[in-house]
TORPAGU-894087 format. One line per 4 residues: number of its first residue (from 1); their letters; for each residue x, y, z of C-alpha. Coordinates in steps of 0.05 Angstrom, whole numbers. Layout:
NUM> A> X:Y:Z  ... .
# end
This chain:
1> MAIH> 0:0:0  29:67:-21  19:130:20  7:197:-15 .
5> TSID> 11:261:26  -8:311:-28  -77:341:-14  -108:402:-47 .
9> EHLE> -96:467:-10  -170:483:-10  -214:423:0  -281:430:-35 .
13> EKSS> -347:411:-3  -372:341:-19  -441:322:-42  -503:334:1 .
17> SLFF> -505:260:18  -451:274:70  -483:309:128  -423:342:161 .
21> YGKP> -400:407:130  -335:442:142  -262:439:123  -228:387:167 .
25> FKDE> -157:365:154  -123:433:148  -55:432:180  -53:496:221 .
29> ASGS> -35:464:287  -63:521:328  -131:510:299  -139:436:309 .
33> LESD> -199:413:348  -181:348:383  -218:311:437  -178:276:490 .
37> ESQD> -239:243:522  -237:168:517  -298:135:488  -316:72:526 .
41> GGPE> -304:10:484  -282:44:420  -233:92:388  -232:165:404 .
45> INLN> -274:212:361  -237:272:334  -279:319:292  -216:352:264 .
49> YSIE> -170:294:255  -94:294:260  -75:235:217  -6:226:248 .
53> TGLE> -28:226:321  -96:196:306  -71:134:272  -19:124:326 .
57> EHLT> -76:125:377  -115:75:336  -54:30:329  -46:32:405 .
61> LQKK> -118:13:415  -113:-43:364  -51:-71:398  -90:-74:463 .
65> KKNN> -144:-112:426  -91:-156:393  -121:-138:326  -68:-100:288 .
69> KLSS> -100:-92:220  -72:-26:196  -3:-27:165  53:10:199 .
73> ACSK> 60:53:137  -1:93:158  36:116:221  88:152:178 .
77> IIDP> 40:200:146  57:273:147  1:316:178  -46:340:123 .
81> RRRK> -77:408:130  -122:415:189  -180:460:198  -169:525:234 .
85> VNLI> -221:535:288  -236:605:314  -287:602:370  -319:670:374 .
89> VTSI> -359:678:438  -378:748:460  -394:737:533  -393:684:588 .
93> VLLG> -462:668:613  -474:665:688  -536:622:693  -559:561:656 .
97> FILI> -619:590:621  -578:651:601  -529:601:570  -586:572:528 .
101> VAIS> -608:641:504  -537:664:487  -520:603:445  -586:599:409 .
105> ATVS> -583:673:394  -521:665:352  -565:635:299  -600:702:287 .
109> NKKM> -570:737:227  -627:775:196  -679:823:219  -752:807:213 .
113> QNKS> -776:818:142  -829:870:130  -888:838:95  -939:870:50 .
117> SSIS> -1007:872:82  -1045:868:17  -1066:801:-13  -1054:793:-87 .
121> AASS> -1102:758:-133  -1097:688:-159  -1021:688:-159  -1020:703:-85 .
125> IQDE> -1052:637:-68  -1014:595:-118  -988:532:-86  -912:535:-85 .
129> RDGV> -902:460:-78  -867:452:-145  -793:467:-146  -783:475:-71 .
133> TSRG> -726:443:-33  -726:370:-17  -728:339:52  -664:347:92 .
137> EGGG> -632:401:50  -625:442:113  -626:514:131  -578:558:169 .
141> AGNG> -572:610:222  -623:660:242  -690:670:273  -741:720:250 .
145> YFPT> -780:716:315  -735:758:359  -773:813:396  -772:886:377 .
149> QNIG> -761:951:413  -769:1025:401  -717:1079:396  -743:1130:444 .
153> VYPN> -810:1126:479  -863:1089:437  -850:1118:368  -894:1095:311 .
157> NDEP> -847:1043:281  -821:985:323  -751:961:306  -723:891:318 .
161> LPPF> -681:881:379  -609:868:357  -589:795:368  -529:777:410 .
165> SVLD> -493:759:346  -506:758:271  -450:709:258  -468:645:221 .
169> PVQD> -449:585:265  -424:545:206  -396:597:159  -368:647:210 .
173> LERY> -357:606:274  -335:544:236  -381:497:274  -399:432:241 .
177> GYDR> -465:439:205  -510:378:204  -565:371:152  -618:323:175 .
181> PTSS> -635:262:134  -699:264:94  -737:221:144  -728:270:202 .
185> SPNA> -743:335:165  -810:370:162  -854:339:109  -872:370:42 .
189> RLDP> -934:404:69  -888:455:101  -847:467:38  -878:535:22 .
193> LREQ> -863:559:93  -792:532:89  -783:567:22  -805:633:53 .
197> SKGR> -759:620:113  -696:620:71  -682:687:103  -661:645:163 .
201> RALP> -724:645:204  -731:584:247  -792:540:237  -842:540:295 .
205> TNSW> -832:481:341  -875:496:402  -931:541:377  -1004:540:397 .
209> YQNM> -1021:513:328  -968:458:329  -1019:402:318  -1036:431:250 .
213> LRLD> -963:425:229  -959:350:242  -1001:329:183  -960:282:140 .
217> VDQD> -955:290:65  -992:225:50  -1043:233:106  -1114:260:108 .
221> PTKN> -1128:307:166  -1160:277:227  -1193:308:287  -1126:304:322 .
225> HRVY> -1099:356:273  -1136:412:309  -1125:478:343  -1162:517:397 .
229> TVPY> -1170:586:369  -1219:613:422  -1278:607:416  -1273:551:364 .
233> ILDA> -1236:486:357  -1215:481:285  -1193:421:244  -1193:400:171 .
237> AGDF> -1226:332:181  -1292:346:147  -1321:306:89  -1287:351:38 .
241> PGLR> -1227:398:35  -1233:459:81  -1237:480:154  -1286:450:204 .
245> AHST> -1306:498:260  -1333:469:325  -1369:512:375  -1346:497:446 .
249> RLDA> -1376:490:515  -1347:479:584  -1362:422:631  -1336:434:701 .
253> TPSQ> -1329:390:762  -1295:407:829  -1231:376:802  -1229:392:728 .
257> VILQ> -1253:436:672  -1265:403:604  -1275:437:537  -1328:399:499 .
261> IDEP> -1351:399:427  -1409:366:390  -1379:342:325  -1445:339:284 .
265> YALT> -1458:412:299  -1395:438:264  -1392:483:203  -1346:457:148 .
269> LGAR> -1325:515:104  -1289:490:42  -1300:466:-29  -1332:408:-65 .
273> TDTI> -1369:394:-130  -1442:409:-141  -1484:368:-93  -1550:376:-129 .
277> KENN> -1526:354:-197  -1515:281:-192  -1448:272:-225  -1387:230:-213 .
281> NNAA> -1336:285:-207  -1328:280:-132  -1274:227:-134  -1234:264:-187 .
285> AALL> -1243:330:-149  -1216:297:-86  -1153:278:-125  -1147:349:-151 .
289> LDKG> -1158:385:-86  -1125:346:-29  -1162:347:37  -1095:361:67 .
293> YSVH> -1065:431:64  -998:464:55  -970:514:105  -951:582:75 .
297> EATE> -942:627:135  -932:618:209  -927:676:258  -936:682:333 .
301> LGLT> -1009:701:322  -1031:664:260  -1023:604:213  -1039:609:139 .
305> LHWG> -1061:545:103  -1072:534:29  -1112:481:-7  -1080:480:-76 .
309> SYMK> -1086:546:-111  -1161:551:-100  -1171:570:-27  -1133:592:34 .
313> STLT> -1147:612:106  -1109:646:163  -1122:618:232  -1116:668:288 .
317> RGAP> -1129:659:362  -1188:701:386  -1223:708:318  -1300:706:325 .
321> YVTM> -1304:686:252  -1277:629:209  -1251:659:143  -1238:627:76 .
325> IYNM> -1212:662:13  -1228:631:-55  -1196:643:-122  -1257:634:-166 .
329> ADPP> -1216:640:-229  -1170:582:-212  -1168:539:-276  -1162:469:-244 .
333> ATSM> -1218:482:-195  -1262:512:-249  -1251:454:-295  -1271:405:-241 .
337> GLLP> -1332:444:-220  -1310:459:-149  -1355:507:-111  -1347:544:-45 .
341> TMHW> -1387:502:4  -1416:510:74  -1438:445:106  -1474:427:172 .
345> ELDT> -1494:356:190  -1560:382:219  -1621:408:184  -1648:477:200 .
349> SELP> -1701:489:252  -1729:549:216  -1724:581:147  -1657:615:132 .
353> IVDG> -1659:691:136  -1626:727:77  -1596:796:88  -1640:805:149 .
357> TRTV> -1700:821:105  -1731:756:80  -1734:681:90  -1723:628:37 .
361> DCQS> -1750:557:31  -1696:514:0  -1748:464:-25  -1786:515:-67 .
365> EPVF> -1728:563:-80  -1663:522:-84  -1624:579:-116  -1627:651:-92 .
369> TVER> -1585:714:-86  -1551:736:-23  -1524:807:-22  -1483:802:42 .
373> EIEL> -1505:751:95  -1549:691:111  -1571:669:180  -1587:597:198 .
377> AFHN> -1614:563:261  -1607:488:272  -1645:431:305  -1618:398:368 .
381> SGQR> -1558:444:377  -1597:508:386  -1540:542:349  -1548:602:303 .
385> WLVF> -1496:616:250  -1483:678:207  -1447:671:141  -1420:734:107 .
389> FSRP> -1398:743:34  -1351:795:5  -1397:806:-55  -1467:787:-78 .
393> VQLQ> -1471:712:-93  -1519:661:-122  -1529:609:-67  -1553:538:-80 .
397> CNNE> -1587:507:-20  -1595:434:-5  -1636:428:59  -1683:369:62 .
401> QGSP> -1715:350:128  -1670:303:168  -1611:314:120  -1549:357:125 .
405> TILQ> -1554:430:107  -1509:449:48  -1500:518:17  -1458:527:-46 .
409> VLKD> -1436:589:-84  -1451:582:-158  -1400:611:-205  -1419:670:-249 .
413> DDDY> -1365:666:-303  -1370:739:-325  -1369:767:-255  -1312:724:-228 .
417> DENP> -1269:734:-289  -1266:807:-271  -1263:798:-196  -1235:729:-179 .
421> LLVV> -1230:733:-104  -1287:714:-58  -1283:718:18  -1332:678:60 .
425> RGAV> -1336:686:136  -1376:642:183  -1391:657:256  -1433:623:310 .
429> IVSS> -1473:667:357  -1441:649:423  -1474:646:492  -1460:696:547 .
433> FSTG> -1408:683:601  -1455:714:652  -1513:671:674  -1552:734:691 .
437> DDDE> -1556:759:620  -1619:752:579  -1602:702:524  -1644:735:471 .
441> VFSE> -1617:805:485  -1545:780:487  -1552:741:422  -1581:801:386 .
445> SYAN> -1526:848:411  -1472:799:394  -1500:786:324  -1503:861:311 .
449> QLRA> -1429:867:328  -1413:809:280  -1451:845:225  -1418:912:239 .
453> HATV> -1346:885:236  -1352:827:187  -1315:863:130  -1248:867:167 .
457> YPGQ> -1208:804:181  -1137:786:202  -1085:778:147  -1028:729:141 .
461> STAV> -973:777:164  -994:785:237  -939:804:285  -921:815:358 .
465> TQSF> -875:872:377  -849:899:443  -827:969:461  -797:998:524 .
469> DEEN> -802:1064:561  -740:1060:604  -754:1125:639  -821:1101:666 .
473> NQAR> -800:1028:669  -858:1007:625  -866:960:566  -915:962:509 .
477> ISFN> -935:897:475  -969:905:408  -1010:854:370  -1014:875:297 .
481> WDPQ> -1071:835:266  -1052:856:195  -1124:877:180  -1153:864:111 .
485> SMNI> -1219:886:81  -1268:842:44  -1278:899:-5  -1239:894:-70 .
489> RNVN> -1202:945:-110  -1165:941:-176  -1091:956:-174  -1054:956:-241 .
493> GVDQ> -1106:911:-271  -1103:861:-214  -1159:853:-163  -1133:856:-92 .
497> MISR> -1163:855:-23  -1157:923:11  -1108:927:68  -1141:964:126 .
501> SSVD> -1072:985:150  -1053:1018:83  -1026:1088:89  -1073:1118:38 .
505> GSGS> -1133:1094:77  -1169:1071:15  -1212:1022:52  -1283:1045:40 .
509> DAGN> -1306:1021:108  -1248:1050:147  -1293:1068:204  -1305:995:222 .
513> DMIM> -1251:967:266  -1235:894:269  -1261:854:329  -1225:798:365 .
517> FALP> -1234:763:431  -1187:786:487  -1166:740:543  -1171:765:615 .
521> HHQE> -1098:784:621  -1103:823:555  -1164:861:579  -1128:884:642 .
525> ILSG> -1073:920:604  -1104:941:537  -1100:1014:521  -1168:1048:525 .
529> DTNT> -1146:1100:475  -1138:1052:416  -1177:991:438  -1246:982:467 .
533> VMPN> -1264:921:508  -1338:904:508  -1351:877:578  -1424:862:562 .
537> LCTI> -1405:816:503  -1363:762:536  -1366:687:528  -1334:626:559 .
541> SLLG> -1265:597:543  -1218:547:574  -1175:606:595  -1229:648:628 .
545> PVCL> -1280:697:602  -1262:727:534  -1293:793:511  -1300:825:443 .
549> TTGS> -1248:879:433  -1242:930:377  -1177:951:344  -1135:929:286 .
553> VWNM> -1073:936:330  -1075:919:404  -1030:961:448  -1020:933:518 .
557> YEDL> -980:968:572  -947:934:630  -905:962:687  -839:925:692 .
561> PTVG> -821:899:761  -751:902:789  -719:834:777  -668:807:826 .
565> LQAP> -637:741:845  -670:741:914  -742:748:934  -765:815:963 .
569> RHPD> -782:780:1029  -746:726:1068  -775:656:1079  -817:645:1141 .
573> PKYV> -772:632:1201  -803:564:1214  -778:540:1146  -706:563:1156 .
577> PVLA> -684:497:1190  -718:457:1135  -681:496:1081  -615:489:1117 .
581> EALL> -622:413:1122  -637:408:1048  -578:453:1030  -529:407:1065 .
585> EDIR> -546:354:1014  -560:398:954  -494:436:958  -460:370:940 .
589> YQIP> -498:364:875  -454:342:818  -467:363:746  -459:301:701 .
593> DNFQ> -389:292:673  -410:298:600  -444:365:616  -380:389:649 .
597> RGAA> -341:371:586  -391:408:543  -407:341:510  -483:348:511 .
601> DTYF> -537:393:485  -543:462:515  -617:453:533  -611:399:586 .
605> SGKT> -542:418:609  -568:488:619  -621:461:666  -569:428:710 .
609> IARL> -526:491:711  -587:532:732  -602:482:787  -533:488:817 .
613> ARIL> -534:564:810  -601:567:847  -573:523:903  -516:572:912 .
617> LITE> -563:632:912  -607:600:966  -545:584:1007  -521:656:1001 .
621> ELKD> -588:684:1022  -594:637:1082  -523:652:1106  -534:727:1099 .
625> LCED> -600:721:1135  -569:684:1194  -510:732:1198  -555:794:1203 .
629> ISNN> -610:776:1253  -594:825:1308  -662:860:1303  -705:799:1292 .
633> REYE> -716:750:1349  -754:699:1306  -697:691:1256  -647:692:1314 .
637> EACD> -682:632:1345  -688:597:1277  -614:605:1262  -589:587:1331 .
641> GLEL> -545:526:1325  -563:518:1251  -513:480:1208  -503:509:1139 .
645> PSNN> -457:489:1082  -384:504:1097  -343:555:1058  -303:497:1027 .
649> EIDD> -367:464:1002  -391:530:974  -325:541:939  -326:471:909 .
653> ALNQ> -397:482:882  -379:550:855  -317:524:820  -359:468:789 .
657> LRET> -409:519:765  -355:564:737  -321:508:700  -385:482:669 .
661> VTVW> -409:550:646  -343:570:616  -329:504:581  -363:533:519 .
665> TYEE> -309:587:514  -248:542:517  -201:558:460  -150:502:467 .
669> DPPI> -198:444:478  -268:466:461  -328:419:464  -352:386:401 .
673> EIFD> -411:427:375  -456:407:318  -503:459:289  -570:431:266 .
677> NESD> -584:469:202  -657:449:200  -678:470:270  -626:526:278 .
681> DYNT> -600:496:343  -538:466:373  -525:394:391  -462:363:418 .
685> GDGD> -428:297:405  -436:256:468  -490:228:513  -521:166:541 .
689> EDEE> -586:128:534  -624:174:581  -600:236:543  -620:202:479 .
693> EESR> -691:196:504  -690:269:527  -665:293:460  -726:262:427 .
697> SNDN> -772:305:470  -735:369:456  -782:420:424  -732:431:367 .
701> NIFD> -743:359:345  -819:359:346  -830:341:273  -842:268:257 .
705> EGAT> -846:252:331  -777:279:345  -709:262:317  -705:195:283 .
709> EDVV> -662:138:308  -607:156:259  -604:229:280  -604:212:354 .
713> GLLT> -552:159:343  -508:208:305  -510:259:361  -503:211:420 .
717> CSNP> -463:151:395  -399:148:436  -372:84:406  -367:82:329 .
721> TECT> -362:6:329  -432:3:360  -463:51:310  -502:26:251 .
725> SQIL> -473:29:181  -520:84:161  -501:128:219  -427:120:205 .
729> NNMA> -438:133:132  -468:200:152  -417:217:205  -354:196:167 .
733> RGHS> -338:264:140  -336:296:208  -294:241:239  -227:211:221 .
737> CGDR> -210:170:161  -179:120:209  -245:112:246  -280:96:181 .
741> ILYL> -227:47:158  -228:12:226  -304:7:223  -302:-26:154 .
745> MDVL> -249:-75:177  -276:-91:247  -351:-90:235  -359:-105:161 .
749> SKTE> -298:-152:158  -266:-118:99  -192:-127:86  -143:-71:98 .
753> VDAC> -136:-58:24  -211:-60:10  -227:-15:69  -174:36:48 .
757> RQVA> -197:34:-24  -270:46:-5  -253:105:41  -197:138:1 .
761> VDEY> -221:124:-70  -296:113:-70  -321:153:-11  -276:210:10 .
765> PEEC> -219:219:-40  -207:292:-21  -204:282:55  -174:212:57 .
769> GFCR> -135:212:-8  -70:208:31  -81:133:41  -88:96:-26 .
773> PDV> -82:22:-37  -31:-8:-84  -68:-32:-145 .
# end
């Protein structure tokens, strides 16, 4: 076997099938990243591998195993170029949770993008499934969700808070970037959102609408893919594509409160073929318009879903309406005869009321015109629903006794060719929170508010911003609902929905504010100047009474308390001995060894660091309390003869805390850090079985029920010979050529020549080309 030491000065990146990215094997000695931690039962793992020292270590290990399979020639190799590692860390965190914030914040490299509040016509709801990135391609640094602040005291325009760092962990900090395998990446239904997030905004992993994001690409929605928007529970599990809105009620016992729904009473707002014409297009239409949805926008306040290019909806928490926007000029939907459809399983208890002026009998008048609204009341449920339309429509009604109630919007080709967008909003008339209210009076007042504000609805670019008045120690939290109007205007030959927040104020109904439900803690701090809470129009929710509130932007003001590391009052004297007894044991708490080496994720290691820091703070407070009790007889008696941790024990704990916190800043022997390009988070290359289970429950791995076996194995496998072939294939680039050769020889029983040929010729010729077999 001949040894070749010539390697290109600048090693190029290999194909995307190799999941570690970086430039290992550069020979600047000062930049080498070597781990001197022994891995039980296997060779050491060095992410930046020194061939000369590394193969010597492997030879030593093999001699101990009496299995010397590598030729001595490999030990004579001159060091190839190693990668220069510059760890740039701006500050040393003091507490565990601050550590988590500081490290995760390095992924932020762009400010939040301003989004247009207007909705374009058909092109704006075009499904972007085609041509998007494949599973596992990976992202990069950044997070568009960082909070915002004002310059000065509450100016008009909020500005993003600057992140701790805008450096890219892979490109700038030279961390190893890991692109997840296809199987552990978000599925194709999130492709449009991922495409929009190329500006380095992290995908939501713990949002209130998370259940809606878990729909698999080959799966129909079920009732488990649901979200509580207050006052509705929404899902997409109806008989045809669209949203299903369930009215809710509370059942309470002395021990629990349960939010209940009655599934047959729900409104399904979506699209299907003509139900009166008995044709066979339903099956073909189902193939055309998937019951599932794609995710196009996700903010802290809302989630925007698309069904093909025909319809879309933005789900917001607190909306008294369910809103669907249709592109009536969509060619595929038109060719299949899809129609906007409203469906209830129940039949009506009285004739529908059209525009508040007349009733219609669907048996004698199956098709009729609705200028703006229709009101329906249903058997059994006692529910009344209002449905609003952005333009006059021809409704087709199917409402036989004992059968479901179905309303469909018939297509007027001439009208919709000129104005393709149709907005339909449905709302149930809720019951009052107060048992003392007259039901009929409340229902009428509530319905009048729904009618007055139906034209304004939340857009897809909702946002939360924070501002600070440092002089008065006050914060302002703003919810921007991105208000849109159902009225339509023509801009450069394209019909668009009017943005209620547009500067020119061109919305014809500008006097009508949007209404949303406010939770109790919102109501307490909402500004009375810009928002009006209606205390006489409140209904039940799982989170307390919610009340209708006007305002396209909510401004909430909160006084900021002084934050310290100790409570403003001391513990009750009778508990001082109990605390002291617990401290004698807790002060000896040992952070796990792998956490102290920095060989674990920052999430769970941060929790252990915070635990030890809190123990030290309690010890400090108790010692100070017992040393200054001259004016308090109760504390003097409580502290008399009390045994507290010694100064040596405190120093030992403090040194342990200091070492564990600062391990991330070591220059000479830094911990192994792997940057997860998909979730914009750090992982580290060590762990045990318990940590493996914990990593699966981490919020950053929520998609596809957490990280897959291969991903978890890659991040926690401490012994390469125990790893599966697939894991090692993925991790080979980041580890040594020698590790890979040994694996092929020891586990797959390849000969020395065959193993070397596979690694140096077939797999990694650029990194491992120094070792070539004689042919």
